[in-house]
MIDREN-515470 format. One record per residue (C-alpha): x, y, z. Coordinates in pm, whole numbers, padded with zeros to 5 digits, always signed. Layout:
<pts>
XYZ
...
</pts>
This chain:
<pts>
-01743+02566-02284
-02109+02670-02245
-02283+02473-02521
-02660+02445-02525
-02828+02107-02505
-02925+02135-02871
-02563+02194-02970
-02450+01894-02767
-02710+01671-02932
-02603+01793-03273
-02246+01706-03190
-02362+01356-03099
-02521+01304-03437
-02194+01380-03606
-01972+01247-03328
-01747+01016-03530
-01396+01066-03397
-01523+01305-03128
-01695+01040-02916
-01413+01031-02663
-01413+01410-02641
-01786+01424-02570
-01758+01147-02313
-01481+01334-02134
-01675+01661-02136
-01984+01502-01986
-01806+01291-01727
-01593+01583-01614
-01899+01805-01588
-02094+01551-01381
-01790+01497-01156
-01768+01871-01091
-02136+01883-01002
-02045+01647-00715
-01740+01847-00615
-01483+01616-00777
-01196+01823-00914
-00943+01558-01017
-00913+01285-01275
-00911+00927-01151
-00631+00690-01242
-00555+00326-01172
-00236+00267-00976
-00051-00064-00959
+00147-00156-00650
+00453-00378-00628
+00238-00662-00502
+00015-00651-00810
-00273-00470-00641
-00478-00219-00838
-00643+00081-00683
-00813+00398-00803
-00631+00708-00685
-00658+01081-00739
-00495+01197-01060
-00430+01539-01208
-00664+01828-01140
-00923+01905-01405
-00820+02209-01612
-01021+02522-01543
-01261+02644-01808
-01213+02356-02052
-01358+02013-02117
-01662+02068-01902
-01996+02242-01890
-02135+02425-01592
-02427+02195-01516
-02662+02338-01258
-02864+02024-01178
-02884+01650-01215
-03187+01701-01436
-02983+01900-01684
-02721+01626-01709
-02984+01353-01743
-03181+01529-02018
-02865+01604-02214
-02749+01245-02198
-03087+01083-02262
-03297+01328-02460
-03577+01238-02217
-03700+01592-02149
-03987+01484-01923
-03775+01234-01726
-04010+00947-01805
-03748+00677-01852
-03505+00728-01568
-03328+00401-01486
-03366+00260-01839
-03027+00388-01962
-03166+00555-02272
-02937+00768-02489
-03016+01085-02677
-02926+00939-03018
-02846+00604-03172
-02476+00652-03098
-02444+00385-02831
-02072+00447-02796
-02171+00730-02562
-02252+00625-02203
-02595+00675-02049
-02654+00906-01756
-02683+00607-01523
-02346+00472-01636
-02180+00812-01597
-02330+00850-01250
-02180+00512-01157
-01834+00644-01252
-01886+00961-01050
-02016+00774-00745
-01716+00541-00753
-01488+00845-00739
-01682+00987-00447
-01669+00648-00278
-01292+00646-00308
-01256+01002-00177
-01482+00925+00121
-01310+00593+00197
-01092+00742+00469
-01221+00613+00801
-00908+00469+00959
-00934+00174+01193
-00560+00113+01140
-00606-00249+01041
-00322-00207+00792
-00079-00156+01082
-00110-00520+01184
-00129-00656+00828
+00214-00760+00706
+00103-00901+00369
-00158-00776+00120
-00201-01004-00180
-00426-01045-00484
-00550-01404-00526
-00690-01467-00874
-00985-01688-00773
-01199-01817-00486
-01004-02136-00431
-00828-02195-00101
-00513-01987-00059
-00228-02158+00125
+00057-01986+00305
+00354-02183+00439
+00607-02053+00690
+00937-02232+00632
+01069-02372+00956
+01406-02328+01116
+01718-02366+00903
+02029-02437+01116
+02353-02244+01098
+02546-02281+00776
+02821-02539+00836
+03183-02497+00746
+03304-02707+00458
+03623-02910+00434
+03786-03080+00144
+03613-03406+00229
+03274-03263+00330
+03027-03179+00049
+02755-02916+00052
+02444-03024+00246
+02078-02953+00178
+01954-02768+00487
+01604-02695+00360
+01329-02822+00591
+01089-03053+00403
+00773-02875+00288
+00556-03123+00478
+00711-02994+00799
+00631-02629+00732
+00372-02424+00923
+00074-02394+00689
-00234-02171+00716
-00516-02132+00463
-00799-01891+00382
-01051-01820+00107
-01187-01505-00051
-01539-01401+00051
-01777-01167-00129
-01936-00874+00055
-02190-00647-00107
-02519-00461-00101
-02754-00257-00319
-02813+00116-00328
-03075+00285-00543
-03182+00636-00643
-03535+00726-00745
-03676+00941-01023
-03812+01174-00755
-03459+01233-00623
-03346+01326-00974
-03634+01566-01030
-03572+01726-00689
-03201+01758-00774
-03116+01618-00431
-02740+01589-00482
-02691+01602-00107
-02891+01283-00058
-02672+01102-00312
-02356+01229-00145
-02477+01124+00200
-02568+00777+00074
-02223+00728-00079
-02052+00859+00235
-02248+00609+00445
-02146+00329+00208
-01784+00436+00239
-01795+00429+00618
-01968+00091+00610
-01700-00051+00379
-01419+00081+00601
-01585-00061+00909
-01653-00399+00745
-01295-00481+00654
-01165-00338+00981
-01396-00562+01180
-01295-00863+00970
-00925-00808+01036
-00946-00699+01400
-01185-00984+01482
-00897-01226+01429
-00726-01053+01721
-01014-00961+01951
-01187-01299+01921
-00855-01477+01979
-00899-01678+01659
-00752-02024+01621
-00402-02041+01475
-00428-02283+01184
-00097-02457+01249
-00149-02598+01598
-00522-02546+01659
-00461-02323+01962
-00590-01968+02007
-00349-01698+01887
-00294-01577+02243
-00222-01883+02455
+00013-01981+02736
+00177-02237+02507
+00256-01953+02267
+00413-01742+02541
+00226-01430+02436
-00044-01371+02695
-00047-01199+03034
-00285-01064+03296
-00123-00741+03417
-00283-00399+03386
-00117-00149+03155
+00196-00001+03310
+00564+00047+03234
+00640-00283+03406
+00374-00479+03215
+00486-00325+02885
+00839-00438+02960
+00712-00788+03039
+00519-00793+02712
+00821-00677+02517
+01034-00944+02683
+00777-01207+02585
+00804-01096+02222
+01181-01099+02246
+01176-01455+02382
+00992-01595+02079
+01200-01845+01881
+01204-01974+01528
+00969-02266+01460
+01130-02597+01536
+01432-02451+01713
+01549-02249+02009
+01702-01973+01798
+01565-01634+01914
+01374-01415+01671
+01471-01102+01869
+01129-00942+01826
+01022-00641+02027
+01285-00406+01891
+01017-00217+01711
+00846-00035+01581
+00601-00136+01849
+00227-00078+01819
+00012-00042+02132
-00361-00102+02088
-00591-00001+02373
-00955+00072+02456
-01045+00435+02510
-01046+00391+02889
-00672+00324+02891
-00576+00631+02689
-00511+00838+03001
-00267+00569+03116
-00095+00505+02784
-00021+00864+02680
+00176+00958+02996
+00375+00634+02968
+00492+00753+02628
+00592+01102+02745
+00696+01127+03110
+01067+01106+03190
+01017+00967+03541
+00771+00710+03671
+00754+00827+04032
+00879+01077+04288
+01197+00873+04329
+01292+00973+03974
+01273+00621+03838
+01353+00657+03471
+01073+00570+03230
+01205+00310+02980
+00904+00366+02753
+00941+00736+02680
+00867+00794+02310
+00879+00423+02232
+00544+00472+02062
+00649+00782+01868
+00710+01144+01953
+00343+01220+01890
+00183+00893+02009
+00151+00780+01648
+00193+00414+01747
-00074+00422+02015
-00413+00336+01872
-00736+00377+02067
-00937+00109+01890
-01314+00170+01883
-01368-00199+01805
-01232-00316+02142
-01507-00418+02382
-01323-00502+02706
-01227-00178+02889
-00907-00320+03040
-00744-00558+02788
-00459-00427+02574
-00233-00550+02294
+00128-00501+02191
+00251-00579+01840
+00592-00584+01676
+00499-00442+01335
+00845-00439+01182
+00750-00736+00965
+01117-00830+00932
+01117-01169+01104
+00757-01285+01126
+00429-01201+00961
+00114-01114+01150
-00190-01110+00924
-00241-01146+00550
-00532-00986+00364
-00604-01101+00011
-00818-00900-00232
-00964-01084-00528
-00763-00998-00840
-00583-00728-00643
-00880-00489-00615
-00827-00348-00267
-01115-00098-00280
-01494-00149-00293
-01659-00094-00629
-02001+00038-00732
-02154-00094-01054
-02488-00054-01224
-02738-00341-01201
-02729-00573-01500
-03092-00544-01613
-03238-00192-01598
-03591-00319-01675
-03615-00569-01393
-03791-00555-01058
-03761-00224-00869
-03602-00037-01158
-03912-00091-01372
-04180-00082-01105
-04050+00207-00897
-03867+00436-01145
-03524+00405-00992
-03170+00317-01087
-03000+00043-00885
-02629+00016-00811
-02450-00278-00658
-02151-00244-00424
-01915-00541-00424
-01592-00610-00238
-01417-00947-00225
-01143-01028+00024
-01025-01272+00289
-00776-01269+00577
-00578-01508+00795
-00332-01504+01087
+00013-01589+00953
+00195-01608+01287
+00129-01539+01654
+00488-01460+01751
+00470-01085+01689
+00159-01027+01901
+00096-01007+02275
-00226-00964+02474
-00288-00882+02837
-00624-01010+02966
-00692-00795+03272
-00952-00916+03519
</pts>
C-alpha cells in the first residue's frame, strides 16, 4: 500500500469510520521500520497478571507503508514538513482521534522493550509466588502453622476444629515500590534518522530493567535478609540451613539432608524437602566443580558411585552461574518444587509484570520545549519478600 503523503493527509480529512484503519496502517509501518514483525497482545495469567506478548505476524504487503526514515513518518503524522515542532505532539489535521508521532513511537518502543527484555538472571526460579497487589498499602502473607493428624471419630466424639488460630500464624509483609527513569530523543536524532541510537537506548533500558528486578530478588538471598517471622537472618544455625563446607558430593548430600530435616512450623512433622527439583546456584569460579558433579558416574579411582549424577538435569539446566554473586566460594541449594513451602513472593502493582514506557505528560515543559526533544518515562512498580527459609540452604566457605 504505497500511498503518498498527500493521499494519506486527504484520507485523514475524510477519515470518519476509517480512523482505526489509518491508525493501524501507521503503527504497523512504524513498527516495521524498527524491525517489529508481530502484533502485540495483552495476555492474562491465572494469577491475574497482565503482560504484553508477541501476537500474530503482520500480513505481508497490506496495512503498512514502506517508510524509509523516521522523518517520513513524523512529517506524515504531523504535517510539520520542516520538523520545527518535534516533541509538541502536533497532528496533521484537526482529527485528534489519530495519534501523534510521539505517541506512536511510544507504542513501538514499548514493543521493542518487551522483545529486548530477555536477560535472564533466573530470579523466577526461586520465586514461588507472583501476585498483583492493587495498591501501595502493606501486603501481608500468613503461613498457616501445623495442623495435627486428623483424628478418628466415634459415636460419642464430635468433629473438632483443628485450625491453628490466625494470631499464631507466621506472617511476613512487604510493600510495592516504584522504580523509574527518563529517556529522551532529540530533534537532531530525528533529522539524522538515527534509528540505531533509539534501538540501542531501548536495549540498554531493557537490560537495566532485567538487572534491577534480579538484584532486588537475589539481594534477599545474598544479603541474608531478615526473616520477618522470627527476626533472624534467612540462613541461620537456628534455621538449620547453613553450612561451611566447600562444594562437593558430600557437602551437597549434607545440604540436601538439611532440607529434608526441615519440619512444619510448630511441630516435628517432616516436610520432606530436598526431593527436587533442586536448584544449585554458584559463582563462576565453582562451575568447573559443579558440572562434573552432575555428570561423572564415579567420584574417585575406587569407583565410588556419584549420588548426584544428573540431579541437576541432563544438561545442567538446574545449575545457575549467578553473575550477582560476589563471594567466589559460597554456594546455595534450593528446593524449587514449591509443593510444601514457598521461597519468595514478588508482587507487581496491578499485575503489570513488565516495565512500561510512556510519554511525558506535558510536551511543552522544561527540556521538551527548551531543547527540542521528546521525553519518555519508564516506570515499573513491584516489591518482594521471603516467604519461608525452609527450602533454601547456604554454605559459607571460608
